[in-house]
MARTOR-481209 format. One line per field, with one value per residue: residue in one letter; residue number from 0; y, z, x of N, C-alpha, C in turn. Coordinates in nm, 3 decimals. Each point is the difference from the previous one (the first is absolute). Layout:
<nodes>
res <- [A_...];
n <- [NUM_...];
npy <- [Y_...];
npz <- [Z_...];
npx <- [X_...];
capy <- [Y_...];
capz <- [Z_...];
capx <- [X_...];
cpy <- [Y_...];
cpz <- [Z_...];
cpx <- [X_...];
</nodes>
This chain:
<nodes>
res <- [A_G_L_A_F_S_I_L_A_V_Q_S_C_E_F_I_E_F_S_G_V_V_G_L_N_V_G_A_A_G_L_F_S_Y_T_D_P_N_G_A_G_C_V_E_Y_P_A_G_V_T_I_E_P_T_D_N_T_A_R_V_C_G_A_L_A_A_F_F_G_L_I_A_L_C_L_I_L_F_E_F_C_I_C_K_L_W_C_A_R_C_L_L_S_G_V_Y_A_V_A_Y_V_C_Q_G_I_T_F_L_I_Y_N_N_G_T_L_C_T_A_V_G_T_S_C_S_W_G_Q_G_S_T_W_S_V_L_A_L_I_L_Y_F_I_S_S_C_I_M_C_C_T_P_R_P_D_P_L_L_C_K_H_R_E_H_K_K_E_E_K_R_A_Q_E_M_A_D_E_I_I_A_K_D_K_A_A_S_S_A_E_K_G_A_S_A_D_A_G_D_N_S_P_A_E_H_A_G_G_S_T_G_D_E_A_A_A_H_A_S_A_Y];
n <- [0_1_2_3_4_5_6_7_8_9_10_11_12_13_14_15_16_17_18_19_20_21_22_23_24_25_26_27_28_29_30_31_32_33_34_35_36_37_38_39_40_41_42_43_44_45_46_47_48_49_50_51_52_53_54_55_56_57_58_59_60_61_62_63_64_65_66_67_68_69_70_71_72_73_74_75_76_77_78_79_80_81_82_83_84_85_86_87_88_89_90_91_92_93_94_95_96_97_98_99_100_101_102_103_104_105_106_107_108_109_110_111_112_113_114_115_116_117_118_119_120_121_122_123_124_125_126_127_128_129_130_131_132_133_134_135_136_137_138_139_140_141_142_143_144_145_146_147_148_149_150_151_152_153_154_155_156_157_158_159_160_161_162_163_164_165_166_167_168_169_170_171_172_173_174_175_176_177_178_179_180_181_182_183_184_185_186_187_188_189_190_191_192_193_194_195_196_197_198_199_200_201_202_203_204_205_206_207_208_209_210_211_212_213_214_215_216_217];
npy <- [-0.120_-0.005_-0.105_-0.045_0.036_-0.059_-0.097_-0.006_0.011_-0.090_-0.072_0.039_0.067_-0.048_-0.006_0.117_0.081_0.079_0.118_0.103_-0.104_0.090_0.025_-0.054_0.093_-0.100_-0.107_-0.106_-0.049_-0.087_-0.117_-0.065_0.046_0.066_0.069_-0.028_0.129_-0.049_-0.087_-0.010_0.022_-0.120_0.090_-0.054_0.030_0.114_-0.038_0.119_-0.053_0.105_-0.106_0.048_0.025_0.073_0.047_0.020_0.048_0.072_0.033_0.018_0.061_0.064_0.009_0.043_0.072_0.025_0.032_0.060_0.058_0.015_0.043_0.069_0.038_0.019_0.056_0.063_0.027_0.036_0.062_0.054_0.016_0.048_0.093_-0.034_0.129_-0.010_0.025_-0.067_-0.033_-0.006_-0.072_-0.070_-0.009_-0.023_-0.087_-0.045_-0.001_-0.045_-0.088_-0.015_-0.006_-0.077_-0.073_0.013_-0.026_-0.074_0.024_-0.018_-0.060_-0.006_-0.024_-0.030_0.062_-0.064_-0.120_-0.018_0.035_0.021_0.130_-0.012_-0.098_-0.105_-0.103_-0.087_-0.078_-0.089_-0.061_0.044_0.108_-0.021_-0.028_0.107_0.062_-0.051_0.027_0.120_0.011_-0.051_0.078_0.098_-0.031_-0.015_0.112_0.041_-0.056_0.035_0.060_0.017_0.001_-0.110_-0.085_0.006_-0.130_0.011_0.033_0.033_0.057_0.051_0.019_0.050_0.073_0.028_0.017_0.071_0.061_0.008_0.037_0.084_0.034_0.006_0.063_0.073_0.016_0.021_0.080_0.049_0.006_0.050_0.078_0.029_0.013_0.066_0.068_0.013_0.027_0.079_0.043_0.007_0.055_0.075_0.018_0.015_0.071_0.060_0.004_0.034_0.070_0.015_-0.057_0.070_0.103_-0.022_-0.013_0.099_0.054_-0.047_0.025_0.109_0.003_-0.036_0.078_0.086_-0.037_-0.002_0.107_0.031_-0.050_0.046];
npz <- [0.000_0.075_-0.076_0.012_0.127_0.006_-0.077_0.075_0.104_-0.057_-0.034_0.123_-0.059_0.119_-0.001_-0.067_0.069_-0.102_0.048_-0.076_-0.080_-0.040_-0.066_0.122_0.093_-0.039_0.064_-0.059_0.076_-0.071_0.029_-0.085_0.052_-0.074_0.063_-0.124_0.007_-0.118_0.098_-0.027_0.125_0.032_-0.005_-0.070_0.083_-0.067_-0.108_-0.038_0.082_0.077_0.042_0.109_0.065_0.079_-0.112_-0.050_0.118_0.004_-0.125_0.019_0.114_-0.068_-0.106_0.083_0.058_-0.119_-0.039_0.116_-0.013_-0.128_0.037_0.098_-0.090_-0.086_0.100_0.034_-0.127_-0.011_0.118_-0.039_-0.120_0.012_0.067_0.124_0.026_0.007_0.122_-0.061_0.123_0.040_-0.109_0.017_0.129_-0.041_-0.090_0.089_0.083_-0.096_-0.022_0.132_0.011_-0.108_0.049_0.115_-0.073_-0.047_0.129_-0.050_-0.071_0.129_-0.029_-0.094_-0.055_-0.106_0.045_0.092_-0.026_-0.125_-0.008_0.080_0.009_-0.015_0.076_-0.044_0.089_-0.075_-0.094_-0.079_0.077_-0.014_-0.131_-0.002_0.076_-0.072_-0.109_0.049_0.042_-0.114_-0.065_0.081_-0.007_-0.130_0.005_0.081_-0.076_-0.095_0.100_0.024_-0.129_0.018_-0.038_-0.093_-0.001_-0.089_-0.096_-0.070_0.108_0.013_-0.133_0.010_0.106_-0.070_-0.108_0.076_0.055_-0.123_-0.046_0.106_-0.018_-0.132_0.028_0.091_-0.090_-0.095_0.088_0.035_-0.130_-0.024_0.108_-0.040_-0.124_0.051_0.077_-0.106_-0.076_0.101_0.012_-0.133_0.001_0.104_-0.063_-0.112_0.069_0.059_-0.121_-0.045_0.111_-0.018_-0.122_-0.007_0.066_-0.083_-0.105_0.044_0.026_-0.117_-0.051_0.072_-0.035_-0.125_0.016_0.056_-0.098_-0.089_0.059_0.004_-0.124_-0.014];
npx <- [0.082_0.112_0.034_-0.124_-0.003_0.119_-0.045_-0.110_0.082_0.082_-0.106_-0.028_-0.096_-0.039_0.133_0.003_-0.076_0.022_0.030_-0.038_0.019_0.090_-0.110_-0.004_0.021_-0.078_0.044_0.045_0.096_0.068_0.056_-0.076_-0.111_-0.087_-0.094_-0.029_0.036_0.034_0.001_0.131_-0.027_0.043_0.096_0.099_0.101_-0.006_0.064_-0.045_-0.092_0.024_0.068_-0.054_0.115_-0.080_-0.055_0.121_0.037_-0.112_0.026_0.131_-0.026_-0.094_0.083_0.097_-0.094_-0.054_0.122_0.030_-0.118_0.035_0.121_-0.058_-0.091_0.100_0.066_-0.112_-0.029_0.128_-0.002_-0.113_0.053_0.123_0.063_0.032_0.018_0.132_-0.043_-0.097_-0.042_0.126_0.027_-0.113_0.032_0.125_-0.046_-0.088_0.106_0.078_-0.099_-0.020_0.132_0.016_-0.099_0.062_0.108_-0.100_-0.015_0.122_-0.097_-0.031_0.129_-0.087_0.106_-0.049_-0.035_0.096_0.126_-0.037_0.027_-0.104_0.086_-0.075_0.038_-0.086_-0.054_0.068_-0.071_0.098_-0.015_-0.130_0.015_0.077_-0.088_-0.099_0.071_0.028_-0.125_-0.043_0.086_-0.034_-0.130_0.015_0.070_-0.098_-0.094_0.085_0.062_-0.131_-0.029_-0.076_0.094_-0.093_-0.025_0.099_-0.084_0.110_0.047_-0.123_0.002_0.123_-0.035_-0.110_0.077_0.083_-0.105_-0.050_0.118_0.012_-0.128_0.026_0.114_-0.065_-0.099_0.093_0.060_-0.119_-0.032_0.124_-0.015_-0.124_0.048_0.102_-0.086_-0.081_0.108_0.042_-0.125_-0.009_0.121_-0.037_-0.115_0.070_0.089_-0.102_-0.057_0.122_0.008_-0.128_0.007_0.112_-0.060_-0.107_0.083_0.068_-0.120_-0.041_0.118_-0.011_-0.128_0.038_0.104_-0.086_-0.087_0.103_0.040_-0.129_-0.007_0.120];
capy <- [0.120_0.115_0.019_0.056_0.142_0.071_0.019_0.101_0.131_0.042_0.028_0.101_0.136_0.089_-0.015_0.127_0.094_0.132_0.118_0.127_0.001_0.090_-0.068_-0.126_0.026_-0.121_-0.121_-0.114_-0.054_-0.122_-0.015_-0.015_0.051_0.105_0.012_0.106_0.103_0.013_-0.111_-0.118_-0.108_-0.021_-0.004_0.005_0.129_0.013_-0.030_0.119_0.066_-0.005_-0.072_0.045_-0.109_-0.070_-0.082_-0.114_-0.092_-0.064_-0.093_-0.116_-0.078_-0.064_-0.117_-0.098_-0.061_-0.105_-0.103_-0.082_-0.075_-0.113_-0.096_-0.069_-0.092_-0.113_-0.082_-0.070_-0.105_-0.103_-0.080_-0.070_-0.103_-0.081_-0.038_0.100_0.065_0.028_0.135_0.070_0.090_0.123_0.067_0.060_0.114_0.110_0.047_0.078_0.124_0.090_0.038_0.103_0.125_0.060_0.047_0.124_0.110_0.053_0.121_0.118_0.075_0.115_0.109_0.054_0.146_0.067_-0.029_-0.004_0.091_0.136_0.098_-0.004_-0.136_-0.094_-0.138_-0.076_-0.147_-0.062_-0.144_-0.071_0.004_-0.104_-0.129_-0.006_-0.024_-0.139_-0.085_0.017_-0.069_-0.144_-0.037_0.007_-0.115_-0.121_-0.002_-0.032_-0.134_-0.103_-0.074_-0.075_-0.089_-0.133_-0.024_-0.123_-0.089_0.022_-0.100_-0.103_-0.080_-0.082_-0.114_-0.089_-0.064_-0.099_-0.115_-0.066_-0.068_-0.117_-0.098_-0.049_-0.087_-0.123_-0.077_-0.057_-0.108_-0.113_-0.058_-0.075_-0.121_-0.091_-0.057_-0.095_-0.119_-0.069_-0.063_-0.111_-0.108_-0.058_-0.080_-0.122_-0.084_-0.057_-0.101_-0.116_-0.067_-0.067_-0.117_-0.100_-0.056_-0.073_-0.145_-0.056_-0.007_-0.106_-0.127_-0.014_-0.036_-0.139_-0.086_0.000_-0.080_-0.140_-0.043_-0.015_-0.121_-0.114_-0.008_-0.052_-0.141_-0.074];
capz <- [0.000_0.002_-0.136_-0.081_0.036_-0.045_-0.145_-0.019_0.036_-0.105_-0.122_0.022_-0.049_0.101_0.126_0.069_-0.064_0.023_-0.038_-0.001_-0.097_-0.112_-0.126_0.024_0.109_0.080_-0.074_0.076_-0.060_0.061_-0.014_-0.140_-0.087_0.061_-0.058_-0.101_0.029_-0.115_-0.001_-0.070_0.097_0.061_-0.104_0.050_-0.016_-0.129_0.004_0.025_0.125_0.100_0.123_0.110_0.065_0.100_-0.073_-0.055_0.112_0.031_-0.109_0.007_0.120_-0.024_-0.084_0.079_0.099_-0.070_-0.041_0.117_0.034_-0.094_0.040_0.121_-0.041_-0.069_0.102_0.076_-0.087_-0.018_0.123_0.018_-0.103_-0.043_0.101_0.100_-0.017_0.125_0.054_-0.091_0.072_0.027_-0.129_-0.035_0.088_-0.050_-0.128_0.030_0.065_-0.108_-0.078_0.066_0.004_-0.134_-0.016_0.075_-0.068_-0.109_0.045_-0.033_-0.106_0.063_0.008_-0.135_0.007_-0.092_0.028_0.141_0.093_-0.055_0.059_-0.053_-0.035_0.111_-0.039_0.094_-0.008_-0.115_0.009_-0.006_0.133_0.080_-0.042_0.048_0.145_0.021_-0.036_0.105_0.122_-0.024_-0.006_0.136_0.074_-0.055_0.048_0.143_0.032_-0.076_0.082_0.107_-0.052_-0.036_-0.142_-0.045_-0.086_-0.142_-0.059_-0.064_0.106_0.058_-0.090_0.017_0.131_-0.007_-0.070_0.091_0.103_-0.061_-0.021_0.131_0.048_-0.079_0.046_0.130_-0.023_-0.058_0.106_0.090_-0.072_-0.005_0.134_0.020_-0.078_0.065_0.122_-0.040_-0.047_0.117_0.071_-0.078_0.018_0.135_0.002_-0.075_0.083_0.110_-0.057_-0.031_0.124_0.076_-0.021_0.058_0.144_0.026_-0.021_0.111_0.119_-0.014_0.016_0.143_0.070_-0.032_0.073_0.141_0.011_-0.009_0.125_0.106_-0.027_0.048];
capx <- [-0.082_0.090_0.051_-0.109_-0.016_0.120_-0.014_-0.106_0.056_0.093_-0.073_-0.103_0.025_-0.059_0.074_-0.028_-0.090_0.061_-0.078_0.073_0.110_-0.028_-0.031_-0.071_-0.095_-0.012_0.030_0.053_0.121_0.054_0.144_0.038_-0.105_-0.082_-0.133_0.003_-0.102_-0.090_-0.096_0.053_0.016_0.131_0.104_0.137_0.067_0.070_0.143_0.080_-0.033_0.107_-0.036_0.083_0.075_-0.082_-0.097_0.074_0.024_-0.129_-0.033_0.089_-0.033_-0.129_0.024_0.077_-0.090_-0.074_0.097_0.034_-0.121_-0.008_0.103_-0.048_-0.107_0.064_0.067_-0.104_-0.054_0.104_0.005_-0.126_-0.022_0.115_0.099_0.035_0.129_0.069_-0.018_-0.091_-0.089_0.075_0.017_-0.129_-0.022_0.083_-0.055_-0.120_0.043_0.044_-0.118_-0.082_0.077_-0.013_-0.138_-0.014_0.071_-0.084_-0.070_0.081_-0.067_-0.067_0.098_0.013_0.012_-0.092_-0.140_-0.039_0.067_0.012_-0.092_-0.136_-0.041_-0.019_-0.027_-0.082_0.008_-0.065_-0.027_0.127_0.061_-0.067_0.059_0.138_-0.004_-0.042_0.114_0.102_-0.044_0.005_0.142_0.053_-0.053_0.064_0.139_0.003_-0.049_0.069_0.097_-0.065_-0.104_0.052_0.027_-0.067_0.078_-0.032_-0.089_0.080_0.062_-0.106_-0.021_0.114_-0.010_-0.107_0.055_0.094_-0.078_-0.061_0.106_0.039_-0.107_0.005_0.116_-0.034_-0.096_0.074_0.082_-0.089_-0.043_0.114_0.017_-0.109_0.030_0.111_-0.052_-0.086_0.087_0.066_-0.099_-0.022_0.119_-0.003_-0.105_0.049_0.101_-0.070_-0.066_0.101_0.055_-0.102_0.006_0.122_-0.018_-0.096_0.071_0.095_-0.076_-0.046_0.117_0.031_-0.102_0.025_0.120_-0.037_-0.080_0.092_0.079_-0.086_-0.021_0.115];
cpy <- [0.126_0.031_0.064_0.148_0.083_0.029_0.106_0.141_0.053_0.044_0.110_0.136_0.103_-0.023_0.123_0.079_0.141_0.111_0.123_0.005_0.084_-0.082_-0.129_0.017_-0.123_-0.121_-0.108_-0.056_-0.124_-0.007_-0.003_0.056_0.107_0.001_0.119_0.102_0.018_-0.117_-0.124_-0.118_-0.007_-0.017_0.008_0.139_0.006_-0.020_0.122_0.067_-0.019_-0.065_0.043_-0.117_-0.078_-0.090_-0.123_-0.105_-0.076_-0.103_-0.126_-0.089_-0.068_-0.126_-0.109_-0.069_-0.112_-0.114_-0.092_-0.078_-0.122_-0.107_-0.080_-0.101_-0.123_-0.093_-0.082_-0.115_-0.113_-0.091_-0.083_-0.118_-0.095_-0.043_0.114_0.054_0.031_0.148_0.083_0.099_0.132_0.079_0.069_0.121_0.121_0.058_0.086_0.132_0.102_0.050_0.110_0.131_0.073_0.055_0.131_0.119_0.057_0.130_0.126_0.084_0.122_0.118_0.063_0.152_0.073_-0.016_0.023_0.110_0.141_0.091_-0.009_-0.138_-0.084_-0.137_-0.068_-0.150_-0.051_-0.150_-0.082_-0.001_-0.104_-0.137_-0.016_-0.028_-0.144_-0.096_0.006_-0.079_-0.152_-0.050_-0.004_-0.120_-0.129_-0.012_-0.043_-0.146_-0.111_-0.086_-0.086_-0.092_-0.135_-0.014_-0.129_-0.084_0.025_-0.114_-0.113_-0.090_-0.087_-0.124_-0.100_-0.074_-0.106_-0.126_-0.078_-0.078_-0.126_-0.110_-0.062_-0.096_-0.133_-0.088_-0.066_-0.116_-0.123_-0.069_-0.084_-0.130_-0.101_-0.067_-0.104_-0.130_-0.081_-0.072_-0.119_-0.119_-0.068_-0.088_-0.132_-0.096_-0.066_-0.108_-0.126_-0.078_-0.076_-0.126_-0.112_-0.068_-0.085_-0.150_-0.061_-0.014_-0.113_-0.137_-0.026_-0.045_-0.144_-0.096_-0.011_-0.087_-0.149_-0.052_-0.022_-0.128_-0.124_-0.014_-0.055_-0.150_-0.083_0.013];
cpz <- [0.000_-0.137_-0.088_0.029_-0.046_-0.149_-0.030_0.030_-0.110_-0.125_0.015_-0.058_0.095_0.135_0.086_-0.081_0.035_-0.046_0.004_-0.098_-0.120_-0.127_0.019_0.101_0.090_-0.088_0.092_-0.073_0.077_-0.021_-0.146_-0.097_0.074_-0.068_-0.096_0.026_-0.114_-0.012_-0.071_0.095_0.057_-0.109_0.064_-0.021_-0.135_0.016_0.038_0.133_0.101_0.128_0.111_0.068_0.103_-0.067_-0.061_0.108_0.035_-0.106_0.007_0.117_-0.013_-0.083_0.078_0.104_-0.064_-0.040_0.117_0.050_-0.088_0.035_0.122_-0.035_-0.069_0.099_0.080_-0.083_-0.021_0.122_0.017_-0.097_-0.019_0.116_0.097_-0.027_0.135_0.037_-0.085_0.074_0.033_-0.129_-0.043_0.086_-0.046_-0.130_0.023_0.069_-0.103_-0.079_0.071_0.016_-0.134_-0.021_0.075_-0.069_-0.115_0.040_-0.015_-0.110_0.057_0.019_-0.137_0.004_-0.088_0.042_0.145_0.087_-0.054_0.063_-0.068_-0.037_0.125_-0.055_0.108_-0.032_-0.121_0.019_-0.002_0.134_0.092_-0.034_0.058_0.151_0.030_-0.033_0.107_0.126_-0.017_-0.010_0.140_0.083_-0.047_0.048_0.145_0.028_-0.071_0.087_0.106_-0.048_-0.037_-0.150_-0.042_-0.085_-0.145_-0.057_-0.063_0.103_0.070_-0.084_0.015_0.133_0.001_-0.070_0.089_0.108_-0.056_-0.020_0.131_0.056_-0.074_0.043_0.134_-0.015_-0.057_0.106_0.096_-0.065_-0.005_0.135_0.029_-0.076_0.064_0.126_-0.032_-0.047_0.117_0.078_-0.072_0.014_0.135_0.011_-0.071_0.081_0.115_-0.049_-0.030_0.126_0.076_-0.024_0.062_0.150_0.037_-0.013_0.112_0.126_-0.004_0.022_0.146_0.077_-0.025_0.076_0.145_0.021_-0.003_0.128_0.110_-0.017_0.052_0.149];
cpx <- [0.086_0.055_-0.106_-0.020_0.119_-0.007_-0.106_0.052_0.091_-0.076_-0.104_0.041_-0.062_0.068_-0.018_-0.102_0.048_-0.095_0.089_0.115_-0.040_-0.022_-0.077_-0.112_-0.011_0.030_0.051_0.120_0.045_0.150_0.044_-0.105_-0.081_-0.136_-0.001_-0.111_-0.100_-0.097_0.047_0.022_0.140_0.105_0.138_0.059_0.070_0.150_0.084_-0.025_0.114_-0.051_0.095_0.071_-0.082_-0.103_0.068_0.026_-0.127_-0.037_0.084_-0.036_-0.135_0.016_0.076_-0.088_-0.080_0.093_0.035_-0.122_-0.017_0.104_-0.046_-0.108_0.058_0.069_-0.102_-0.057_0.101_0.006_-0.127_-0.014_0.118_0.087_0.024_0.140_0.060_-0.017_-0.097_-0.088_0.068_0.020_-0.130_-0.030_0.080_-0.052_-0.124_0.036_0.047_-0.119_-0.079_0.077_-0.011_-0.141_-0.022_0.064_-0.083_-0.069_0.086_-0.064_-0.074_0.096_0.024_-0.005_-0.097_-0.145_-0.040_0.060_0.020_-0.105_-0.137_-0.049_-0.019_-0.032_-0.082_0.009_-0.077_-0.018_0.129_0.072_-0.063_0.054_0.140_0.004_-0.039_0.114_0.108_-0.038_0.011_0.143_0.061_-0.046_0.067_0.144_0.008_-0.036_0.078_0.092_-0.066_-0.112_0.060_0.017_-0.068_0.094_-0.040_-0.085_0.079_0.066_-0.104_-0.024_0.113_-0.006_-0.110_0.048_0.095_-0.074_-0.067_0.104_0.044_-0.104_0.000_0.116_-0.028_-0.097_0.069_0.085_-0.084_-0.045_0.113_0.024_-0.108_0.026_0.112_-0.047_-0.087_0.082_0.068_-0.097_-0.027_0.118_0.002_-0.104_0.043_0.102_-0.065_-0.070_0.098_0.052_-0.100_0.004_0.123_-0.013_-0.094_0.066_0.097_-0.071_-0.045_0.114_0.038_-0.097_0.022_0.120_-0.033_-0.081_0.086_0.078_-0.083_-0.024_0.117_0.013];
</nodes>
């Protein structure tokens, strides 16, 4: 949302509303465009118009604020979808901090010597300034919460972990089945050995009884 408001602020042709300017009387101007007094709508500044240093600073910082907001969004999407980055939360916090500082510098446009600070002129709050404030607030909040919010597992890593868990479960199941088969084979072997020894013990017992009977006869 901060990025969207930042872009709106940069593209707005009503960042400030001014009055008292010779030849214009009242109007509105933005960082890169202005409201045409002849009713042509929002138009870019002509190529030959002189841009004051403070306005240039505001324009550059407005573009940088949107740029850093875009970088932060790309980092968040990368971490959410593909892989976690080392120290990414601190990096994101720093990127958002730079973004809100740059966004705040856009208000240097109110120091415009022709539209705002010249004798007889005055500037008032425009719609673009509202967008800029909202972007600044959201960037600031994002910078503060980035270091303390939990990091979700990336979607791709979740898929990999799920595959690993399935493989691990299958291996455990195969191991249990193998152990069961081994135990069953051992039980069958023990039963077979017991069956083989029983006739011999019976025969041995009978021979002993016959010997005892012969001894008693004598």
